[in-house]
N, C-alpha and C positions, 0 to 999 in steps of 0.2 A: 470878570464875571465867573462865578462858580456856583455849584448846586446849592440850593437852599430848600427847606421844607415846602415853601410856597411855590417852588418851581420844579415840579415833579413830572417826569414823563408819564403819559397815559398808561403805558405798560412798562414797569421796571424790568431791567435785565441785569443779571450779575456782572455783565461785561462793563457796566458803568463804573466798576471798581478801577478799570483801566484809566479813567480820568484822574483818579488819585495817583496811580502809578506814573502816569505821564508827567504830572506836576512834580512828583518826587524825583523823577529822572532829570528834570530841568534844574532842580536844586543841585544835583551832583555835577551837572555841566558848569554851573557857576562856581562850585567848590574847586573845580579844576584850575580856575584862575589863581586861587590861593595856594593850591597844592604845588603848582609848578612855577609860579611867578613870585612867591614870597619865601624867603629863606626861613627855615624852621630847624635850626640846630638843636640837637638834644632829643628830638622825637621825630618819628616818621611822617607826621602830619602837622600842618600849621594849626596853632591854637591862638586864642585871643591875644596873648602877649606878643607873639610873633607878628601878628597883623598890626597891632598898635605900634610896634617898633618900626615896621615898614612904612606906616602912615606918617610917622614923625620924621623919618629920615630918607624916605624914598623919593624917586623921581616923579615928575608930574604924571607920566603915563602909568606908573605903578599905582599912584594914588587913585587915578581914575579907574583902573582895573579893580582895585579893592572896593571902591565905592559901588561900582557896578555889581561886583560879586555879592556884597552885603545886601544891596537892594534886591537882586535876583533871588538870593537864598531866603530873605525875609518874605518876599511876595509869594514865591512859589512854594515855600515851606508852609505858609498859611493856607494856600490853596490845596496843598496836598492833605493836610490834616483836616481841613474843613470838609473836603470831598470825602475823605475816609470816614469821618463820623456820620456824614449824611448818608453814605452808602450803607453803613452798618444799620442805621435806623430803617432805611428802606428795605434792606435785606430781611430784617426781622419781621417786617410786615409782609414782605413777599412770601416768606415761608408759610404763611397762613392761607395762601391762595391756591386755587386749583391749577393755576399756571405753574406754580412751583412743583406740584406733584407731577404734572405732565412733563416738565423739563427733566425730572429725575428718571423718567422712563425712556429718554431719547439719548442720542449721541451728545446732545448739548449739556448733559449733566456735568461734563468737565468744565463748563463755564463757572461752576461754583469755586473752582480753584483760583479764580480772580481775587477772591477774598483773602486767602492766606498770602497770595502774592502782594496785595496792597498792604497788608499788615506788616509783612517783612520789609517792604519799602518804607513804610512809616517809621519803623524802628531805626532804619538807616538814616532817614531824614532827621529824626529827633537827635541822633548822635552828632550829625553835622552841625545842627543848630547849636547844640551844647558846646562844641569845639570852638565855634567862631564868635559866639555871643556871651559865653559864661567865663568870667575871669578865674584863673587858677584852677580850672577844671582838671588839668593834668595831674594835680597833686593827689586827687582821689580816684584817678582813672582805673587803677588796679582793682579797686573795689567794685567798679562798674562792670568790668568784663564778665565776671561770673553771672551777674544779674542779666546782662545782655544775652549771654549764651543760653541761659534758662528761658528767656523770652523767645529767642529764635527756636529753641527746641519745642516750646509749646506750639508755636506757629507751624513748625515742621510736622509735629504730631497731628495737628489739624489737617494739614495737607495730605498726609498719608491716610488719615481716616477717610477723607473724601475720595481719594484715589482708590482705597480699598472698597468703598461702597460701589464705585463705578465698575472696577474690574471684577469684583465679586458677582455683580449682576450680569455683566456681559460674558464672562468666562464660564459661568455655571448654567446659564440659560441660553441654549442655542437659538440663534436667529433674532436676538434682541438688538444686536448692533447692526445698524444700517450702513453697509459698505457704500451704497450709492450716495449717501449723505456724508461720506468721509472724504469728499473730494476737496480738501483744503488742508492746511496745517493747524487747524483749530485745536486738534487733539494734542498739540505740543504745549498747550497752556499749563498742564500739570508739571511738565519739565521746567517751564519758566519759573513757576512757583518754587519748586525744589531748588533750583539754581540760586534764586534770590535768598533763600534760607542759607544755602551753602556759603555764599559770599559774606553774609552777615556773621556766620559762625567763624569765618576765617579772619575777621578783623583783629581779634586778640592775638593771633599768631604774628601779625605784623607790628603790633603796638605794645604788647605786654613784655615785661622783663622777667616774669615768673615762669621758669621752665615747665612746671606742671600745667599752667594755664595755656602756654603755647602748644604743648603736646596735645592736650585735649582739644584745643581749637583746630589743630591740623587734622586730627583723627576724625572728629565729628564733621567738619566741613568736607573732608574727602568722601565720607559716606554719602552725604547728601548730594555732592557734586557728581559722584559716580551714578547714583540713582537717577539724577536728572539726565545724564548722558544716555543711559540705557533706555529710559522712557522716550527720550527725544528721537533716538535712532529708530526704535520700533515704530513709533507714531509717524515719523517722517517717511519711512519706507512704504508703509501701508497707505498713508495718505497720498503719496506721489503716485502709487499704482492706481488708486481710485481716480485721481485727477487725469491720468493718461487715458482712462477709460470713459470717464463721464465729464471731463472738463472741470475747471475750477469753479466752485460755488461763488456766485457773483458777490454776495454780501460778505463772504469770508475771504475775499482776495487779499486784504492786508496781512492775513496770517502767513502768507508765503514768506514774509520777511521776519517772522518771529525768531528764526534761527539767529538773527543778528544780535538782539539783546541777550539771548541765552548764552551765546559765545562770549559776549563782553563781560557779563557778570562772572562766568566761569573762568575767564582769563584773569580777571582781577583777583578771584579766589586763588588761583595758582601763584600770582605775583605776591600776594599776602603770605601764603604758605612758604614761598621761597625766601622771603625776607626773614620770617621767623626761623626757618631752618638755618639760615646764614648767621643771624645774630645770636641765636640761642644754642644751636646744636652744631655749629661750625661746619654746616653744609654749604658748599660753594657752587654757584653757577656764574658764568661770565656774562658781561653785557651783550656779547654777540649771541649768546644763547637766548637771551631775552629778546633781542631784536628779531632773530629768526622765528622764535615762537610767536611773537606778536604779528610778524609779517604773514605767517601762514594763516593765523586766525583772521586777520584783516582781509586776506585774499578770499577766504571762504565767504566772509560777509559780503564782499563786493559781488561775488557770484550770485548770492541770493538777493542782493539788492537789485541787480540787473534783471533777474528772473521776476521778482515782484513788480518792478516798475513796468516791465514788458507786459505782464498779464493785466495789471491795473489799467495801463494805457489802452490795451486792446478792448477791455471791457467798458471803458468810459467811466471808471469808478469815481474819479474826482468830480466829473460833471454831474453825477447822480447824487453822491452822498456828501461831497464837500461843498461845492458851489451850488448844487441843485437843491431841490426842495425835499428830497427824500432824506430820512434820518435813520442812522443805524448806530447802535451803541458800539458795534465793532469798529467804527471809524477811529476810535481812540487807540486802537492797536497800531495805527500808523505813526504815533508819536514815539513809541519805544525804539523802533529801528534807527530813526534819525538821532535820537538822544544817545543811543548805544554807540553809533558810529562816531559821534562827536567825542565821547568820553574815551573810546579806545584810540582814536587818533592822537589825543593828548598823551596817552601812555606810550604809544608807538614812537611819537616824536621825542618825548623827554627821556623815557626809560630805555628806548632803543637807539634812535639816531644820535641823540646828544650824548648818551652814556658811552657809545662806542667811538665818539669823536667824528662821526660821519658828517655832522653839521655842527656849527657853533651855536650855542644857546643865545637867543635874542639877535641872531644874524638875519640876513635877508631871506635865506632859505628857511630858517626857523619860522619867521612870521608868514612866509608864503604858504607853508604847510599848515601852520596853525590857523590861517584864515579859512581853510577847508572845514576845520572843526567849528569855528565860529559861525560860518555860513550855515552849517547843519543845525547848530544850536538856534540861530535866529529863525530859521525856517520852522523849527518845531515850536518855538514860542508863538509865532504867528498862527500856526496850525492849532495849538491847544486853545488859544484865545478865541479863534474862530469857531471851533467845535463847541466850546463852552457857551458862546453866544447863541449858536445854532440850536443846541440841545436844552439849554437852561435859560433862555431868554424869557421875555414876558409872555410869549405864546407857548403853551405846553407842547411837548414833543408828541408826534403822532405815534401810532402803534409801531413798536419795534419788534421785529421778528427775530428771535434768538438764532444766532448763527450756530451751525453744527460743525 
């Protein structure tokens, strides 16, 4: 079940774009099956021909994994795009309301960054769908990279415009930013949007064979990645200070784990850049460098996962907003951390542990660790389906208070 025009919450909130982002993230988790379990000689990612060859000559478990990946990508890809278009239509109507004008005068103005975040995720999802469903796409992929980078730059410009509107207001008019309502990591949403643009811009660095395209990809993605980091650090420090003083805002509790998806997409950006520097510019890093980098990132993510679960548990968030009767658009923020952990675990296992020879690919240890990624993925599938049913079922959603 996913949003439709006939199933509209009584009060729309831009955070409903996170429903699209969550489904898009699940597309990526299913693509990991193909990325690391299907051989793809000749290019850094699997394409339709690689998958077809594996289906014709692979083992029964590989066939089952490919079928599951195709089903997951098709289903959640459709959900991602359907939710994205629904949100765009709702957002256009929302901009004509007094609620929109009120939101633009509060801390919650940064919720508007959920739109470029979802648009950037939508471009990534469209590219994955093309890779796995369109035959011979790789023959024209070099022509697609400049178009993709232009699309991401347009989304990035939109994100910067919204950030500029917000910062221009709060930094030039004293007293308009409410520090007492800054008691969460909700203000990290702009950083999440910028990081999603960064990872999209980094894709040509890993896949193009044209030096100019690779160089431009590395430079542009670095700029957006650094901008995301700077914004995230500032927002996290000030937000944590406010939480220490005022406690964590109950409805914004899930934002405590937004650091997890930000770090995952920035880590993938770094890996893509590293691949491009290696294949195109003869820049070298070793597998142990990659393992240590991903281990450090994963360690930070686990710290924030523990912090987020601790606070959510003490607040009884799940009982109120997941299994209870209360509804909050911000609940969709819970999907991104689980998806991000699943994806980074796949990279940590395959690009780190396997690449260094620490564990054997497809051995007992490999599947034991991969099971953690699959469990996280399955839990997020259950969560997104439950939230869709809760928020977009036959009964309209109640008043949703925008989280600040």
